N, C-alpha and C positions, 0 to 999 in steps of 0.2 A: 404752213410748216416748211422750214428749210429742208433741202434735200439731204444734206449731210452735216448737221450741226456737230460741234465738238462734243457736247454733252447735253442731254435732254431728258425730260421726264414725260412719260406717256401716262395719261389718265383716261378713265372712262368718259364717254360722251353720252349723257342722258338728257333727253328733251332739249337737245341743242346746246347744252352747257357742259364744260369740262367739270368732271366730278371726281376729285381725288379720293383714294381709299385710305384705309387706316394703316396699311403696311406696304412694303415695297420689295421688289427683287431687282437684281442687276441684269442689265442687257450687255451682251458681249459682241465684239466683232470677231467672227470666226477666223478671219485671216490673220489676226494678231493676238487673239486671246485677251485683248484689253477690254476693260469696262468702258462702254460708250454712252450708257444712259441708265435710267431707273424706270421701272414699271410700277406705277401705283396700282396696287391690287385691291379690287373690290371684294365684297363678301356677299352673304345671302341678302343683306339689306340693300346692297347695290343692285343685285339681280331683281329683287322685288320692286325697286324704284324704276328700273328700266322697263319692266313689264307694265307697271302702273302708267308710265308715260306713254307706252305704245298702246295700251288699252284706251287711254284718254283720247289719243289722236285717231283711233280707228274709226269712230262713227263719221267724222267729217271726211276722212280720207276715202272711205269706201263709197261715199256719195259722189266723189269726183268721177266724171266720166272717163272711160278708158282712154279717150283721146287726150284729155287733160293730163292724166298720169303719164301717158306716152310722151307728151311734150317735155315734161320734166326730165324723163330719162334721156330724151334727145339732147337736152342742154347738158346733162351730166356727161353724156358720151363726148360731146364737143370739148368740154372742160378737161376730161380725162385724156383725150387725144392731145390737147395742148400741153398738158402737164405730165405726160407719160414718162419722159426722161427723168423728171424729178422723182416720180414714183418708183421707177426702176432703180435709181440710185439708193433710195431708201431700202428697197428689197435687198440689193447687193450688200449694203452696209450691215444689215442684220442677219440675212440668211447666208450670204457668202457666194451665191451663184453669179456667174458673169452677167454684166449688164445686158448683153444681147439676149441671153436666155430670159432675163427678167422682162425685157421688152416683149419677147415672144409670148410669154405667159399673160402679160397685160392685154396683148392683142386678142388672145383666145378668150379672155374675160369680156372684152369689149364686143366680141362677136355674139356673146349671150345677151349683152345689153341691146345690141341691134335686133336680135330675135325678139326680145321682150318689147321693143318699141312697136312691134306689130300687134300689140294688145287689142286694138279695136277689131282686128280680124280673128285673132287667136281666141277671143272670148265669145265669139258668136255662137248662138245656140241653133237648134233645129226646130222646124215647125211642120206639123201635119194637120191638114184640115179634113173634116168629115171622117174622123176615125169611128164615129158613131153618128146617129141622127142628131144633127146640130151640135156635135161635139168636136172640139179641136184640142190638140195637144202640142205643147211647145216646151223645149228644154232651155235651160240657162245655166250659166256658171256664176256662182256666188263666192265671195271671199270668205276665208275661214276666220280671220281675226288676227291675233298676235302670233307670229311665227318666229322661231328661233333657229339660228345657224351656229354650229360649233365647228370651227375649222382648224386645220393643222398648220404646222410651221412651214411646210415645203412650198406652198403656193399662197402666200399671204394676201395677194390681190385677186388672183384668178378664181380660186375656189369660192371666196365670198361672192364674187360676181357670177358664179354659177347659181347662186341662191337668191340674193336680195333683189336683183332686177325683176325676176319673174314674180317673186312674192309681192313686190310693190306694184307691178303692172296689173296684177290680179286684184288689187284693192286691199291687200293685207298690210299690216305694220310689222316691223322687224326688229329683233334684238340679236346682235352678233356677238359671239364670244370667241375671239381669235386666240391663237396660240400665244403663250407667254413668251416664247422665244423670238417671235417676229411680229410684234404688236402694232408697229407704227403705220403700216400700210392701211390697216382698218380705219385708223383715225384720219388718214389722208383722204380715203374714200368718203368718210362721213362729212368732212369739210367740203369736198366737191359737191356732194349731194345737197348740202345746205346752200352752197353758192348757186346751185342750179334751181333753187326755189322750193325744195322739199320742205314741208312744214315740220316744225320741231316735234319730236316724239315719234315721227313715222319711222325713223331709222335711228337706232341707238347702239352704242358699243359698250360692252361691259368687259373689263379685263379682270382676270382672276384664274384660279386653279380649278381643280375638280369639284370643290365645294360650290363654286358659282355655276358650273355646268349642271350639277345635280339639282341645284335650286331652280334653274331655268326649266330643266326637263320635268320636274315634279310640280311646277307652279300650276295651280288650277286654271289660270287665265290664259295659259299657252295652249294653242290648238294644234300646232305642228312643229316638229323638230327635224332639222336636216343636219346630218353629221358626216364628216369625212375624217378617217383616222385608221388606227390599227383594227384588225378584225376582232380582237378580244374586247376592245372598248366599244366597237360598233355593235357587237352582239349585246353587250350590257346596256348600251343606250337604247337599242331597239326594244329589249324586254322591259326595261324600266319605263320607257315612254309609252309603249302600248298598254302596259299594265295600268298606267295612269289615264288611259282612254284617249291618247293623242295619236295623231297621224305621224308616222316616222319613216324617213328614208335614211339609212345608215350605210354608208359606203366604207368597206373595210380594206384590208391589205391585199397584197398580190404576190404571186410568184410566177411571173410571165415567162412562158417557154418560147424559144425560137427554134423551130425545126428546120434543119438545113438538108436539102436533098442533094444527091450527087450531081444533078444536072443544073444546080443553081448557078447564077452569075456570081462567082466567088468574090471578086472585088466589091461588087455591090453588097453582098452579104456581110463581108468584113466591115465595110464602112457603116452599114446600118446597125450591126451589132455593137460596134464601138460607140456609136451615138446612143443607142438604146440602153446600153449597160452602164456607161460611164459619164454621160452628160448629166449635169447637176449632181455629180458624185453619186449617182444611183438613187437619189432621194426623191423618187416620184413613183406613184402607184402604177405607172405604165412602163417602168424600166424593165429591160430584158434581164432576167436573173438567172435563167437556165438556157443553155444551148443543147439541143439534142441532135447530134450528127447521125444521119442515116447512111448505113453501109460505108462506102469509101469516102463519103463527104468529109469525114474527120481528118484524113490525111491531106485532103485538098484545102481545107479551111484553116486548120490550127496554126501552121507555121507563120502565115501572114498575120493572122489575128493576134498572136502573142507578140510578134515583132512590132506591129503598129500600136498595140496597147502599151508596150514598153517605151514607145517614143512620145506618147501623149504628154503634153505639158501640164504639170500640176502647179497651180499658182492661185493667187488671190483673184477673186471675181472682178476686181477693178483692173486687172492686167488684160490688155486687149487681146493677148495671145492665149489666154487661159482656155484649156480644154477640159480639165478636171478641177473644179473648185474645192475648197475645204468643205467638210461636212459642217453642219450648223452648230453643233454643241460638243463640249468635252464628253458629255454622257454618251452621245451617239458615237463619237470616235472610239471610246472605250468598248462599247458594245460591238462595233465592227471588228476591232482587234481580237476580242474574245471569240467572236464567231470564226475568224480565220484560224485561231489556235485550235478550236474544236474540230475544224476540218482536217487539220494536220493530224490531230490525235485519232480521229476516226478512220484515217487511212487514205484520204483523198490525196491526189498528186498535185502539189503546189507548183504550177508551171511558171507563174509570175507573181512576185511578191514585192509590192511597192509601198509597204507600210512605213518606210522611212524615206520619202521622196526628198529631193534636193530642196524643195521649197520649205521643208519642215526642219531643216538642219539646225536652226537656232532654238528649237524647242517651243516656239510660239505658234499659235494657230492650231487648227484642227485638220491638218492636211493628211490625206491618205490616198495614195495612187491606185491605179487599177490592180485588182487581184484576180487571177484566173486559176481555178482548180480543174483538174481533169480526173477521169475515172471516179466520178461522184456516184454514190449509191443512194437509192431512194430512202434508205433508213437513216442516212446521215443528217445531223442537225443543220448543216449548211444548205441542205436541200429542203428539209421540212420547214424551216423557219424563214420568215421574211426578215432579211438583214437590213434593208434600206440603206445600202451603201454600195461602193463601187466593187462589188464582189460578183464574179461570174462563175457559175458551176457548169461544167461540160459533161455530158453523158453520151452514150452511144446506143443506137437502135439498129436492128437489122432491116426493118421495113418502116414505111410511113405509118402503117397501122399500129405498129409497136410504139412508135414515137408519139402518136396521138393518144394511145392508151396511157403512156407515162404522164403526159400533160393532164389528161382527164382524171387521173388517180389522185392528183394533189388536192388538198382540201380547199385551196383558193382557186378561183376561176375568173380572174379579171380579164386578162387579155392573152393572146397567143399569136405568133406570126409564123408563116411558112415562107421559105425561100426556095423557089423552084422556077423552072421554065416550062413546066408541064401543066397544061390546063386541066388534065384529068386529075393530077395530084391535088391541084387547087380545089377542084370540085369535091373530092373526097374529104379534104381538110375542112372545107366550109360546112359540109354536111355533118361530119362526125365530131368535130371539136366541141367540147363543152365549156365554153367561156362566153362572156357577154360581148367581148370586142375582139374578134379575130382580124388578122390582116394578112396580106400576101405581098411579099417583097417590099415592105415598108418597115422602118425602125420602130415606130410608135403608132399603133392602130387606134388613135384617139379620135372619136367622131367629131364632126363639125357641130356647131352650136344648135342647129335645127334638127339634129338627131339626138337621142338620149345617150347619156354616159353612165354605164354601170355594168358590173360583172354578174357572175353566178356563184352559187355555193357560198363559201365563207367570205366572199368579196362584196356581197350586197345583202343587206337585211331589210326586207320590205318589198313591196310589189312594184314600186315606181323608182326609176333611176333619176339621175340628175339632168337638168336642163332639157331642151327640146320638148316634144309633146308630153313626155312623162312629167316634166317640170310644171307645165300648165295644169295637168291633171292633179298633181300633188298639191298645188297651192289654191285649188278651188274645190268646192263641193257642187256636184251636179244636182239640179232641181228640175223636176218635170211637172209642169202644170197641165191639168186637164180641166177644160172649161166648157160651159154651155150657157147660153143666154136665151132663155125661153121668152 
């Protein structure tokens, strides 16, 4: 696949072959609003065909030893490393994010591949001799069968790479249903896997809408479903999948809080908040969406934060100096504008409003610059709802304990960060914060690949999070053999 063709058509890949659908939708460049391609959409029959191909490939694939599967992933990683700039350009073209951000997300995905390459070690079981007279017991990990991944638009390479490398390393076959907004990265990954020597049918890509996702979730031959998206859809996927007897991990939305203490290194806090809130136009589940300033931290933090946010360059992701790229779709742009209007209506103080940045003066593209609200109340929609855009809500608290209580009271519990120079404050925060991924003095507390990624409350449905040890547990079933040879 060319990195940036003038116009292209994206089709499903089933059993190693391009498989067009019966209808299509348009693909847009977020920086220009122009149509750049067409997505050939599958339907239930395409979902059934992909599951059938994965089911057919499963018996032979599971019989390959972990080392053999690992070697194919090693070759895939080498190819992806060689072609990562091409992949990053594809992501920028469809998503809008800067190429450097796309490259960073690809690297995070490749780290999961590297973790999965350790399958011979990760899949080892345990053994106990003489648990009874002449009796021994040993455990092993077995593959599940056909696994499905349903992934969002914001990380079209990284999030699939949180899923399929571990699934394949564990001996499963895989069907990926990517977002209709950013589909090309999935096909690029499929082509690299094929070039690395992965047998046809072991990895399949089906493009389509919610009908395809439902068909995959409900299919009787699908054993596990991994999902990343909004909390409302994650909850639905979890209930629908578990009701059908499947193993499900469903990662939902976030409203990540940054608590700023008066003793914090304010220049570091400002830089980290700008990164966390406005990088990738706030379109990531680890974005900082709320700042809670404790005591007089507010007056120390806010002037520089607002000034620096006002100076951030809003531009196309292809612009080397881009700091805030366009959001990915017209629909998302309109949702963000409506959210800002609701904040004003509800009485929040709009400190910075860049809904009409210079980059958007010609009316083309989906550009929206940093938005900062102050005096935000917990009852306001801009606080309650995940906006998924460059909108930052600022609140005040008298104490660290009050700030932690504010974060813990929100229905979403993905991540939270604390900015402080106090070890005691950091200990209290770590002990009392109710989120899956807390951080101290960092903009994005996203775990490395050999730890698991997932939140609490409405941010994660299911007992097992993504990648790391949880990923291995999710994609395998444990078997314990007790034996005696008289």
